[in-house]
N, C-alpha and C positions, 0 to 999 in steps of 0.2 A: 399548466406550468410545472406541476409536480405529479404528472401522470404515473411515472414509474414508482415513485415513493408511495402514492396512494394504492396502486395495484399490489405492491409488496406488502404494505401494511394490512391490506384486506386479506391477502393470502395467509399471513401469520395469524390473523384473527380467526380464520376459518378452521383452525385446529382446536378452537375452544367452543364450548356449548353455545355461547352467545356473546354479543358485544358488551352487554351488561356485566357478564362475568369477567371479561377482560378489564373493564373500567374499575370494577370492584377490586380486583387483585392489584391493579396499578395505582389504586387510590387517586383516580383522576376523574374529573367531572365528565359525565356522559355527553353533555351538550358540546363541551370543548373537544372531546375526542371525536365526536361525529363531524366536527368541522375539519379535522385532520383527514378523516376517511372520505369526505366529500371533495377535498382538495381546495377548500376555501381558505384554509390557513395552514402554514407549515409550523411544526413545533419549534419552540425556543430551544436553545442549546441544552438547558437543563431538562426540559421535557423530553427531548430527543434521547438524551443519555438514559433517562429513566425507562423509556419505551424499549430501547435497544437492550438494556440490561435485563429487562423482564423477559424478552423473547430470546435472549442469548445470541444476539447478532451485534455487529458493529455498525456505526453510522455509515461507514464506507460500503458495507454489505447492502444496507437498505436503500442506498442511493443508486445501486446498479440497475441497468435496464431490466425490466421485469422478466424477459425471457431467460436471461442469465441467472437472475436471482431465483427464479422458480426451479431451474436446473440444479442449483446448489442445494436448495431445500429438499428437493426430491431425492438427491443422492446422499442426503444426511450430512452434508458438510457444514450446516449451520446450526446443528443441535446444541453446540456449546462453544464458548470462546476459548482461545488459547490461554493457558495459565502457566505460571512458572513450573508447576509440578509436572506438566505434560511436555515441556519444551526440552530440546536436546542439549541441556547443560546441567551440571550439578547445581543444586539450589544455592549452596554456599558461594559458588563462583558467580552466579547471577546476582546475588545480593552484594557481594564485594564489588562487582563490576558496575553496579548501578550508581555508585558514588560519582558525583560530577556529571551525571547524565541529564540532570534536570534542564539544563540550557539547550539540550538538543531535542527536547520533546516538541513535536509539531509535524507539519506536513512538508514534504519535499517532492520536487520533480527529480527523478533519477534518470540520467542520460548517459548512454554508452553506445558504441557501435554495435549494431544488431549482429548477433551470432549466427542467425539464419538468413539474413538479408544484407549481404555485404554492400557497403557504400551508403547505407542509411543509418541514422541514429534511432535508437529506441528511447522513447520517453515514457516512464511509468510513474505512478503515484505511490509514494511511501508515506505511511502515517505512523509515527512513533508515539506511544503513550505509556504512561506510568501505570503499573499494576502493583498490587501488594507483593513485595518481595523482588521486584525487578522492572525492567523496561521491555515491552513487547512491541511488535510492529506488524503492519499488514502492507504488503506490496501488491498492487493491482496492475496487470498488463492489459492493454486494450489493443486487439489486433483486428485489422480490417484488410482483407485480401484485395478487394476492389472497391472503388468509390460507392458502388450500388449495393455492396454486400453488407449484411448486418454485422456489426462488430461483435467479436467474442472476447471474453475476459478470462484471464488466468489469475488466480488468487493465491498468494503466498503468505504464510504467517511465520514469525520467527522471534528471536531474542536478540537484543542489542546490549553490549557491555563495553565498558571503557577500562582497558587494562594497560598500564604503563604508557600513557599518552598515545594510545591508538584505540580506535573504535572498531569493534568486531561485530558483524551482523551475520547471523546464520538463519536461513529460513528454508521451508519446504513447500512445495506446490500441493494445494489441498484438494483439488478437484479429481485429478488422476493419480496423484502420489508418485509422479515419475521424475522428480528433480529435487535436489538440495543445492542451494547456492551459498557462497560465502563472500562477504564484502569486507574489506579492511580500509578504513578511512583515516586520514590525518585529522586530528581535532582542530578546532578553531581557537585562536588566541585573541581574536577581536572581541570587542565588547558586545557585538551582536553577531550571531551566527547567520551568515548569508549563503556561503558556498563551501562545500567539503569535497575533497578529491581523494582518490585512492584506486584500488584494484578490485575487480569483481571476477569470480570464477564460477562457471556453470557449464551447461551443455546447450548446443544449438537446438532450437525447438523445431526440428524437422526429422525426417527419417534417418539422416546421417548421425544425429545426436553426437556431434563432435565436441569433446571437451575444449573449452575456450577460456582465455583470460583476457580481460579488456580493462582499459582505464575507464574510470567512472567519475561522474560529477553529481553531487547532491545539491540541488538548488532550492533554498528555503522559500516557501510560498508565503505570501501575505495572508494574514489571518482573515481578511475580508473576502478572499477567493473561496467561493462555495465548492463543495465536493463535486457537484454537477459540472461546474465550469472547469475544474481541474481535470476531471476524467475526460471531458470532451477534448482537451488538448493532448491527451496521451495517445500513443501509437507510434508508427514509423514516420520519421520526418527526414527531409533531404538536408544536405549540408548547406544549402543556400537559403534555408528557411529564415525569414526576417527576425524570428524570435531568438536566434542564436547570435552570440557575439564572438569576436575573434578569440578572446581568452577561453571561452567555453569550448570552442572547436579545437583549440590547441591542447586543452587539458584532456580531451577525449581521444586525441590522435594516438594510434597504436604503433608508434615508430620506436626504433632502438638506435641510439647514438653509437658512433663508432667505438667509443671507449667503454660502452656498457656491455657487460657479460651476462646480464640477466634482464628479464623484462621487469622494469621497476616502476613503482608509482612516482608521480611528480607533483610537487606542490603547485 
């Protein structure tokens, strides 16, 4: 049930002299840790956070398919987690922009018209979390060219700030370092954040690399949805997919009304 997690955890442990050394540094019971390595048990949220912090990865990283996780480790992309000091924003702006961001912490499906596959929507997983001095996030794309092909994953990390009643998200692609994207969202004034809308700018993930701007929707995920379940739902989806409702389809439609002179976000 947790084959990828087990394989990823074993890979991380292989960089240390022994399992006993890992357990000692983690201050975790050897017998309990062995149950994680065997796949008999999955760590609690607190234990998972401790394990990920020790190895310098995120819970989203360690839940990736083992083939993709191993590629990230081998290319040195998982040696350390993003921190405010390394993100493309001045620290003072990050700290000021973190005010009021607490209610947006969590996981979201990001949906927008694919920049490289016209006529289909792209669904990615975005995880916002608070760090000392600001809010950072990871965005994971899952691409599968054919039903039989093994899916590949693109991983983006970035910073989220709230400035003058708008949410600004800037991230960069970590595996190849070939893209920076920016997203601007309307905040939510409801008691519970469920859906955010705005605009996203990036480049098409193909040889054309065409700069594109699209309307985007952030759909809040239920806390009980596991990372594995969420990632499995990511990828390209058709407009008649039963998981899409009329309001979401309308919010991601990239049309321009006759009286509009710019490509504008819509509530």
